[in-house]
N, C-alpha and C positions, 0 to 999 in steps of 0.2 A: 452364506448369509446373503440377505437382500442387499442390493445396492441401489442408492437413489441417484437419479441422473438429472436433478434440477436443483436449483437453489432452493434451501429450506423454505418452509413456510414463512420464513423471515423474508420471504419474498411472498406477498408484494415487497419488492426490494425497498429498503429504506433510501429516503431521499429528501434530506434537508441539509442543515449544516453550516459550518464556519470553516476557518482556516485550516491549513494544513501543514512528509518526513523523508527519510532516507535513502566509479565514476572514473583510461590511460590516455594521457594526453597524446595527441598525434594530429596528423592532417585529417580533415574531413574525409571520411571514406575508409577509416581504419574500422571497416565493418566486417561482419562475418555472415556466412551463409546468405540467406535470402536479402540481407541488407546491402549486398553488392550494388553500387549504383550504376545507373545508365550513364551513357557519355554525353548526355544532352548539356547544352549551355544553359546555366541557371539564370542567366540574364534574358533569355528567350521567353517570350509569352507562351509559347507551346510547351515549355517545361516547367513543372511545379516542383520546386526543390524543398525537401524537408529535412531539417538537421536535428539532432538530438545530442544534448550534452548531459552526461550522467553526474551524479555527486560521486562520492568516493566509492560507492558500491559499483561493481561491474554490471555491464548490460546483461549478464547471464546469471544475475545474483539469485535467481529462482524466487525473486520477491518483487520489490518496489521498482527498481530500474527496468528490470526485464519486462514487467507488465506495461510500462510506458512504452518500450521500444516494441513490443508486439502491437500496441496501438498504433504507433507510426507505421509499422509494417502492413497492418490492416488497412490504414488509410491509403497506403501506396497501391493496394489492389483495388480500392474503391474509386481512386481519383485517376482518370485517364491522364497519361504523360508525366506521371510523377516519378520522383527518384528519391532515394533516402540514404543518409549517412549518419553515423554517429561518432562522437568523440567521448572516450571514457576519462574521467579526471583522476589524476593521481596525487595532485597537490591542490588543496583549496585555494591557493593564490593564483591558480590557472583558470578559475571560472571565466573571467572576463576574456582572456586570451582564446579560450576555446569557443566562446561565442563569436569573437571576432573572426576566427577562421571561416565560420559560416557567412557572416555578413559581408566579409571581403569577397567571398565567392558568389555573392548576389543570391543567396538562398531566399526563398519566399516565406517560409515559416520555420521557426526555431522552437523546439520544445526543450525546456530545461527542468531537470528533475530533482526535486528535493526543496525542503524549506530553506536550507542554508544558501541556496542560490537566489533567493528572492530579491535582495537589494541589488545585486549585480545584474539581474534580468531586467529590473525596472529601469536601471540606468541605460542598458543596451537598447531597451525599447524606446526610450526617450531620444536617444542618438541615432536611431534607425527607424523613423516613423513609417517607411515603406514596407518594413518587415513585420509580419505577424509573430508575436511571441506568446507562448502558452506555458506557464509555470505551474508545474505539478506540485500540489501541496504548498502552494504559495498564496497568501492573501493580498490581492492587488485591488480591493475595494476602494481604497483611497488614492489610488495612483492616477486616476482620471486620464489614462492613456487609452485612445480607442484601438490601438494595436497591441494591447497587453491584456490577457485574460488569465486569472488564477483558476486552475482546476482544484477545487476544495471538496472536502467529503465530511460527512457526519460520523466521524470515528467514534465519537462517544456513543452513538446509538448501536453501532456494531459491536463495540465493546460491551455495552450494557447487555445486549442479548447473549453474547458469549459468557459473560459473568453470570447471567441468570441461570444458563444451562449448567454451568459448572458448580453453582450452589446447590442444584438439584442432584448433581452426579456424586459430589464428595461424601465420603463416608467418615473422614477424619475431621471434618470442618477446617481443613487447612488447605488453603489455595495459594498459588504463587504465580509471579509475573517476572519474566526475565526480558528486559527491554533495551532497546537502543538508547540514544541520547535523549535527554530530558528536553524535548522541544515540544511545541504545542500539539502537533498531530499524534505524537506518541502518548503525551500526557492525556489527550482526550480518549484515546484507547484505554489507557490504564485506569483513569478515573471512572470511565463508564463501566469498565470490568468490574471495579470495586463496587459501584453502585448497584449493579445488576445482581451481583453475588449477594449482597446484604438484602436486597429485595426479596430474593427467593429463599434465602437462608440466613436469618439474622444472626445465627450462632457461628457462621463462618468468619474465619480470619484470613485476611489477604497479606501476603508478604510480597512486596514490590521492590524490585531493584532495577535501577537504570545504570547503563554503562557510564563509567567516568568520562568527562569531557576529553575529547581528542578526536583526531581525524579518522580513527578506526572505530568509532561508535557503532557503525553498521556493518562492519567487516571483521569481527573479532569472534568467530565461532568457538575458540577455546575458552574465552572468558564466559561465553553463553553456556557452554557445556558445564564449566566449573560451578556457576551460579545455580544452574538447574539442579546439579548434583547435591549442592547445599540444601536445597529447598526439599528434594526427595528425602534426604537424611533427616530433615525436620518434620517428615510425615506429610508433607504436601502431596495430595493425590490427584489434583487437576492444575496444571501449569500452562499459563499462557506465554508463548514465545513471540515477541513482536519487535523486530529490529534487523531486517535484512538477514545477512549471513550470521550476525550475532545471535538472533532469534532462532535461526536454523540450526545452529550448534546446540542450542538448548533443546529443541525438539528431537534431534538425533540422540542426544544423551538420554533423554526421557525414555525413548523407545528401547534403549539397552537395559532398562532397569527391571529387576525382578517384579513381575506383576503388570508389566506394561500392557495395556489393552484389557485387562481384567480388573485390576484395582488401582491402577495409575494411568491417567490420561493426559494428553496434551492438546493444545489449541494452537492452530497457526494463525497467520495474518496476511493481510493485503490481497492475496490471491488464493485459490484452491490449493493449498500446499500438499494435498493428497497427490496431485499431479506433478508438483515441482519438487517436492522433497520426499520421495518414496521411501527413503530410509526411516522416515518417521511414521509410516503407515501403521505400524504395530500399536501406537497409542494415539494417533491423531483422530480425534472424534469429530472436529470440524475445523473451520478457520474463519476468523472475523475478517470479512472481505471489504475492500472497497473497489470498485470496478473502474480501476485505472485505465486499463486497456480500452474499454468501451468509451469513457469520458474523453481520453486522448483522441481517438478517432472521430468522435463526433465534433470536437473542436476543430480538428484539422480539416474536416469537411466544410465547417462554417468559414474557416480561413480561406479556403478555396473559392467558395461561392459568395464571399463578401459578407456573410451574415453575422460573422463574429463580433461580439461586443466587448469593450472593455469593462474591467471590473472583475467579478468573480462568476464562475459557473460551478454549480453544485452538482457533483457526480453522485452516483449511487452507492450504497453500501449494503451488505447483507452477510448471512451466514452460508458457508459452503454446505454442500450435501454431507450427510452423515457417513456415506459409503458403506463400508462393511460393518459400521456400528449402528447402522439403522434398525436392525433387528434387536440389538442389545438395549437400546434406550426405551424405557416404558412409554407407552402410548400417551398417558397422561402428562409425562414430562414434554413431549414433543408438542402436544396440544397446547401446554402452558407457555412454551417458547414461541409458538406461532401466534398466539394472542398478544404476547409482549411485542412482537415485532409489528403486528397490525396496529397496535395502539400507538407505538412510536411513530409510525408512518403517518397516522391520521393526527398526531398531536394530542391525543387523549392521555398519552403517558410522556412525561418529561423525565429526561435522565437526571436532571438537577446539576449536571457538570458545569462548572464555571472555572476558568483558569485565570490565574494572576491575582 
């Protein structure tokens, strides 16, 4: 089958939006692979040190945290004299301590990943004005700190485009969503998906389930798989899995279903999960992406050259390629999705999503 090698016509990539989702303690430098740090002194002007603190998801979660770490590593390649390390959080009470490991070591920039780290990141930025802080999926518009920037995304637009596609693909008029914790960025994906589905197919019904509150909201693939199976049993034929490893569990379960890829489809999230969750390829028609890697790299370059501003920086969002499903999706459906994306980007089309 034909393979697409670029972002879908959703690209021109979406770029608007509001706030933003989804960690082992240890000394800075518990890193893997290319994250191994150089031996330079972080207090030296010749060395630019970048630290990353994950949320409860691991740095190799094939989704949210991994995308941010890949952005840090890309910045390392782009910034001469830089070195990188990460700390994975295993207990939410360790957020502040994990950031302190980096500030005590005189790091120049610290990336914290996830909505849940927002308040702790703002406090650390206020206490360490010489350190640049980047909060992924954190709204810092009101913080008024020149050394703190929130990297936020228009998740509702990416969700809307994915839902619009799902509404065109469904044969049962039953769609599903298996999600992580009910926090703003996840809600924006979910409500956008629902709005897009209804716009393309008013007869479609969407079953939405969020993970129960708890530290494992984004690290519970067993729960994700079980919820996806419930929705399959209820005849949902397009299911959106959004929530780190929790969502990945849903995608993998859908790929095992009878009819996966022919009558049952799944949609991934955050990154192009065709590449990161290959076990889901059998059903994975696309992913509702937010370009966390690119946004993280861009902000770190700004942190280095002194142009980073306080407040929020809006990253890009989009749909991943259709890959092996490109030839299966009717041309008129692809054209309709492309127009939706273009209109969202221009502002001609609004998702109507409001939180709270």
